[in-house]
C-alpha positions as CSV (number, residue, x, y, z in Angstrom):
1,M,0.1,0.0,0.1
2,L,2.9,2.5,-0.7
3,D,1.8,5.8,-1.2
4,W,-1.6,4.8,0.1
5,T,-2.0,4.6,3.8
6,D,-0.1,7.5,4.9
7,R,-1.1,9.0,8.1
8,H,-4.0,11.2,6.5
9,C,-5.5,8.1,4.9
10,R,-5.2,6.1,8.5
11,Y,-7.2,9.3,10.2
12,F,-9.7,9.1,7.8
13,H,-10.0,5.4,8.3
14,R,-10.1,5.5,12.0
15,L,-13.1,7.8,11.8
16,L,-14.7,4.9,10.1
17,S,-13.6,2.2,12.6
18,R,-12.2,2.8,16.1
19,H,-11.0,-1.0,16.2
20,A,-9.6,-2.1,13.3
21,R,-5.8,-2.3,13.5
22,L,-4.4,0.1,11.0
23,Y,-1.0,-0.6,9.2
24,T,1.3,2.2,7.9
25,E,2.4,1.9,4.3
26,M,6.1,-0.1,4.1
27,V,9.1,2.0,5.1
28,T,12.5,0.9,4.6
29,T,15.1,1.2,7.2
30,G,17.1,3.0,5.0
31,A,14.4,5.7,4.8
32,L,14.3,5.8,8.5
33,L,18.0,5.6,9.0
34,H,19.1,8.4,6.8
35,G,16.2,10.1,5.9
36,D,13.7,12.3,7.5
37,V,12.2,10.3,10.4
38,A,9.4,12.9,11.6
39,R,7.7,12.6,7.9
40,H,7.7,8.5,7.9
41,L,6.6,8.3,11.5
42,L,4.4,11.3,12.4
43,F,0.9,10.3,13.1
44,S,-2.3,11.4,14.9
45,A,-2.9,9.9,18.6
46,E,-6.5,9.0,17.0
47,E,-4.9,6.4,14.9
48,H,-4.4,3.6,17.7
49,P,-3.9,0.9,17.5
50,V,-1.5,1.3,14.4
51,A,1.3,-0.8,13.5
52,L,4.6,0.2,11.6
53,Q,5.3,-1.8,8.5
54,L,9.2,-1.7,8.0
55,G,11.2,-3.4,5.0
56,G,14.4,-4.6,5.6
57,S,16.9,-7.2,5.7
58,E,19.7,-6.1,8.5
59,P,18.9,-7.1,11.8
60,A,20.8,-4.3,13.4
61,D,19.1,-1.8,11.3
62,L,15.6,-3.2,11.9
63,A,16.5,-3.2,15.9
64,Q,17.5,0.3,15.5
65,C,14.0,1.3,13.6
66,A,12.1,-0.7,16.0
67,R,13.5,1.6,18.7
68,L,12.0,4.5,16.8
69,A,8.8,2.8,16.6
70,Q,8.7,2.4,19.9
71,R,9.9,5.9,20.9
72,W,7.3,7.2,18.5
73,G,4.4,5.2,20.4
74,Y,3.6,2.7,17.6
75,D,1.6,-0.2,18.7
76,E,3.5,-2.7,16.4
77,V,6.0,-3.5,14.3
78,N,5.4,-5.5,11.1
79,L,8.5,-6.9,8.9
80,N,7.4,-7.1,5.5
81,C,8.2,-10.3,3.7
82,G,5.8,-10.3,1.0
83,C,6.3,-7.2,-1.3
84,P,7.4,-8.6,-4.9
85,S,8.3,-5.2,-6.4
86,E,11.8,-5.5,-8.4
87,R,12.8,-1.9,-6.3
88,V,12.3,-4.0,-2.9
89,Q,14.2,-7.3,-4.6
90,R,17.1,-5.1,-5.4
91,G,17.1,-4.2,-1.7
92,A,17.1,-7.9,-0.7
93,F,14.0,-7.5,1.3
94,G,10.2,-8.3,0.8
95,A,9.1,-11.4,-0.7
96,C,12.5,-12.8,-1.3
97,L,13.3,-12.8,2.1
98,M,11.2,-16.0,2.5
99,H,14.1,-17.7,0.9
100,E,15.9,-17.0,4.2
101,P,13.8,-17.9,7.1
102,R,16.9,-17.9,9.3
103,L,17.9,-14.4,8.4
104,V,14.1,-13.5,9.1
105,A,14.3,-14.9,12.3
106,D,17.6,-13.1,13.3
107,C,15.9,-9.8,12.4
108,V,12.9,-10.6,14.4
109,K,14.9,-11.6,17.5
110,A,17.1,-8.5,17.0
111,M,13.6,-6.3,17.2
112,A,12.1,-8.5,19.9
113,D,15.4,-7.9,22.2
114,T,15.4,-4.3,21.8
115,V,11.7,-3.2,22.4
116,S,8.9,-4.6,24.1
117,L,6.3,-3.9,21.3
118,P,4.8,-6.9,19.6
119,I,7.1,-8.0,16.5
120,T,4.9,-9.5,13.4
121,V,5.4,-10.8,10.2
122,K,3.6,-10.4,6.9
123,H,4.3,-13.0,3.9
124,R,3.2,-14.9,0.9
125,I,2.5,-18.8,0.9
126,G,5.6,-19.5,-1.7
127,I,7.9,-18.0,-4.1
128,G,7.6,-18.6,-7.9
129,R,5.7,-21.5,-9.1
130,D,6.9,-23.9,-6.2
131,E,3.4,-24.7,-4.3
132,R,4.8,-27.2,-1.8
133,Y,3.3,-26.3,1.7
134,A,6.4,-27.4,3.4
135,F,8.3,-24.4,2.1
136,V,6.0,-21.9,4.0
137,R,5.5,-24.1,6.8
138,D,9.1,-24.3,7.5
139,F,9.4,-20.7,7.1
140,V,6.8,-19.8,9.7
141,G,8.2,-22.6,12.1
142,T,11.5,-21.0,12.0
143,V,10.5,-17.5,12.4
144,A,8.2,-18.5,15.1
145,E,10.9,-20.0,17.1
146,A,12.5,-16.4,17.0
147,G,9.5,-15.2,19.1
148,C,7.1,-13.6,16.3
149,R,3.7,-15.1,17.4
150,V,1.5,-13.1,14.8
151,F,1.9,-14.1,11.1
152,I,-0.2,-11.9,8.1
153,V,-0.6,-14.7,5.7
154,H,-1.2,-13.3,1.9
155,A,-2.6,-16.5,0.3
156,R,-0.7,-16.1,-3.1
157,N,2.6,-17.2,-4.1
158,A,4.9,-14.2,-5.1
159,W,6.1,-14.3,-8.7
160,L,9.4,-12.6,-8.4
161,E,10.0,-12.7,-12.2
162,G,7.8,-11.7,-15.1
163,L,4.9,-10.1,-13.1
164,S,4.3,-6.5,-12.1
165,P,3.4,-5.6,-8.2
166,K,-0.2,-5.3,-9.5
167,E,-0.1,-8.8,-11.3
168,N,1.2,-10.4,-8.2
169,R,-1.8,-9.5,-6.7
170,E,-4.2,-11.2,-9.1
171,I,-2.7,-13.6,-11.1
172,P,-1.0,-16.2,-8.6
173,P,-4.1,-18.2,-7.3
174,L,-5.3,-17.8,-4.0
175,R,-5.0,-20.8,-1.6
176,Y,-6.6,-19.8,1.6
177,N,-6.3,-23.6,2.8
178,V,-2.8,-23.0,3.2
179,A,-3.3,-20.2,5.8
180,R,-5.5,-22.6,7.3
181,A,-3.4,-25.5,7.2
182,L,-0.7,-23.1,8.9
183,K,-3.4,-22.4,11.9
184,A,-3.7,-26.2,12.0
185,D,0.1,-26.9,12.4
186,F,0.5,-23.9,14.7
187,P,-2.6,-23.5,16.9
188,A,-0.8,-21.2,19.3
189,L,0.0,-18.6,17.0
190,T,-2.4,-16.0,15.6
191,I,-2.7,-16.4,11.9
192,V,-4.4,-13.7,9.8
193,V,-5.3,-14.0,6.4
194,N,-5.0,-11.5,3.3
195,G,-5.5,-11.4,-0.1
196,G,-8.9,-10.9,-2.5
197,L,-10.8,-10.3,0.7
198,D,-13.5,-7.4,-0.4
199,T,-16.8,-8.8,1.2
200,D,-17.9,-9.6,4.5
201,A,-19.3,-12.8,3.5
202,A,-15.4,-13.6,2.3
203,V,-14.0,-12.4,5.4
204,Q,-16.5,-14.4,7.8
205,A,-15.9,-17.6,5.7
206,Q,-12.1,-17.3,6.9
207,L,-12.6,-16.4,10.6
208,D,-15.4,-19.5,10.2
209,A,-12.5,-21.8,9.3
210,G,-10.6,-21.0,12.3
211,L,-8.3,-18.2,11.1
212,D,-7.7,-15.3,13.8
213,G,-8.3,-12.2,11.9
214,A,-8.3,-10.9,8.3
215,M,-6.3,-8.0,6.8
216,V,-8.0,-5.7,3.9
217,G,-6.1,-3.7,1.9
218,R,-7.4,-2.0,-1.5
219,A,-10.8,-3.3,-1.1
220,A,-11.3,-0.9,2.0
221,Y,-9.5,1.9,0.5
222,H,-11.7,1.9,-2.5
223,N,-14.9,1.2,-0.6
224,P,-14.1,2.8,2.8
225,W,-17.5,3.2,4.0
226,W,-17.4,-0.8,4.5
227,L,-15.3,-0.3,7.3
228,A,-18.2,1.7,9.2
229,S,-19.9,-1.7,9.9
230,W,-16.7,-3.5,11.2
231,D,-16.8,-2.5,15.0
232,A,-20.4,-3.8,15.3
233,R,-19.8,-6.7,13.3
234,Y,-16.3,-8.1,14.3
235,F,-15.6,-6.3,17.6
236,G,-18.9,-6.3,19.7
237,A,-19.5,-2.5,19.7
238,A,-22.6,-0.9,19.4
239,P,-24.0,-0.1,15.6
240,A,-22.3,3.0,14.3
241,T,-24.1,6.2,13.9
242,L,-22.2,7.6,11.3
243,T,-23.2,9.6,8.3
244,H,-21.3,10.4,4.9
245,E,-21.7,13.8,5.9
246,A,-20.3,14.0,9.4
247,V,-17.2,11.7,8.5
248,E,-16.7,14.4,5.6
249,E,-16.9,17.3,7.8
250,A,-14.8,15.8,10.3
251,M,-12.2,15.4,7.4
252,V,-12.5,19.1,6.3
253,R,-11.8,19.8,10.3
254,Y,-8.7,17.6,10.0
255,M,-7.6,19.2,6.6
256,E,-7.8,22.9,8.3
257,R,-5.9,21.8,11.3
258,E,-3.0,20.0,9.1
259,A,-2.8,23.3,7.0
260,A,-2.5,25.5,10.1
261,A,0.1,23.0,11.7
262,H,2.0,21.8,8.7
263,G,1.1,23.7,5.9
264,T,-0.5,20.5,4.1
265,P,-2.7,21.4,1.3
266,W,-6.1,19.9,1.7
267,Y,-6.1,18.0,-1.7
268,S,-3.2,15.8,-0.8
269,I,-5.4,14.6,2.1
270,A,-8.7,14.5,0.3
271,R,-7.5,12.2,-2.2
272,H,-7.7,9.2,0.1
273,M,-11.6,10.1,0.9
274,L,-12.6,9.8,-2.7
275,G,-14.6,6.5,-2.3
276,L,-16.3,7.7,0.6
277,R,-19.7,7.9,-1.1
278,H,-18.9,4.8,-3.5
279,G,-22.3,3.4,-4.6
280,L,-24.3,6.5,-3.5
281,P,-26.4,8.5,-6.1
282,G,-24.0,11.6,-7.2
283,A,-21.1,9.8,-5.9
284,R,-19.3,10.6,-9.3
285,R,-20.0,14.3,-9.3
286,W,-19.0,14.5,-5.4
287,R,-15.6,12.6,-6.7
288,Q,-15.2,15.1,-9.3
289,V,-15.5,18.1,-7.3
290,W,-13.1,16.8,-4.9
291,S,-10.3,16.0,-7.3
292,D,-11.1,19.2,-9.6
293,H,-7.6,20.8,-9.6
294,R,-9.2,24.0,-10.4
295,L,-10.5,24.3,-6.8
296,K,-7.0,23.6,-5.1
297,H,-6.7,27.3,-4.0
298,L,-10.1,27.4,-2.2
299,P,-11.0,26.5,1.2
300,A,-11.6,22.7,2.1
301,A,-14.8,23.9,3.4
302,E,-15.9,25.5,0.2
303,V,-14.9,22.8,-1.8
304,M,-17.3,20.6,0.4
305,A,-20.1,23.1,-0.1
306,R,-19.7,22.9,-3.8
307,A,-19.7,19.1,-3.9
308,R,-22.8,19.1,-1.8
309,V,-25.0,21.3,-4.1
310,P,-27.0,18.6,-6.3
311,G,-26.3,18.9,-9.9
312,A,-24.4,22.1,-9.7
313,P,-22.3,22.8,-13.0
314,K,-19.0,22.4,-12.8
315,P,-16.8,25.7,-13.4
316,S,-15.5,26.0,-16.6
317,L,-11.8,26.4,-17.4
318,C,-12.0,30.1,-17.8
319,E,-14.5,30.8,-15.2
320,P,-13.4,32.9,-12.2
321,L,-13.2,31.2,-8.9
């Protein structure tokens, strides 16, 4: 979810669900150790519980980054062993780390020995066309021995040659049975399934099969209102009384605070909420107004007012605003 689940996106999603655990986009150890730490780690208190997802393969570097995560107040550190992109492969981390389970175990142990935060791992179920269950079973077993108790299982292989990251989310077949087999073999571990889950029925089927949780990515981003039902459905909370209008207004207040505190333009935040009215009448026009580059100089509250006027014409290219 690189460039998607930034802190503004997470704030928006937290308005919709108070209990779902949020994950950052993957941050590399190099970006933290040699870049702008605040830019990568700053988040709002409202985001809790929130996990920092790290990309890296050097135990000492990951330990230092885990220390930063704890200092900044994160609730979990997640090591990415599932990303198949060529850039990540060149850095020798992501999905290619599954070929080196003992190195991953060393990375987990280095972090666990440094901080009190839970250290979790996100991974695929195989590499290339090799679909032997023993490969992922041994990977999980080795890493668990180092102290990892939570595994987030993207239930597809990662084909590291010949497919783009997008194709790697679509072409390798989903095999949820592998995640279920891991739970059967490691009942004391928390096994969370990921990949292709885009309805409550799909999520519930995996929970009913004995898995401990589900991670949802792009489906939640494109249809964020889905999150509004999760607290009641999965966490035993009272049914939500949210409205689309109240969430939009809360985001405008957030945009105003961010502009005052950090000079953040509203449109860099608004891009994350364009799916808020997904499936509702007028959603297309509402989306067009919020993404209209000709309105960038207006205050966010005025853009919201324009978006809410039913059937109002969009300004022409030459119309003064």
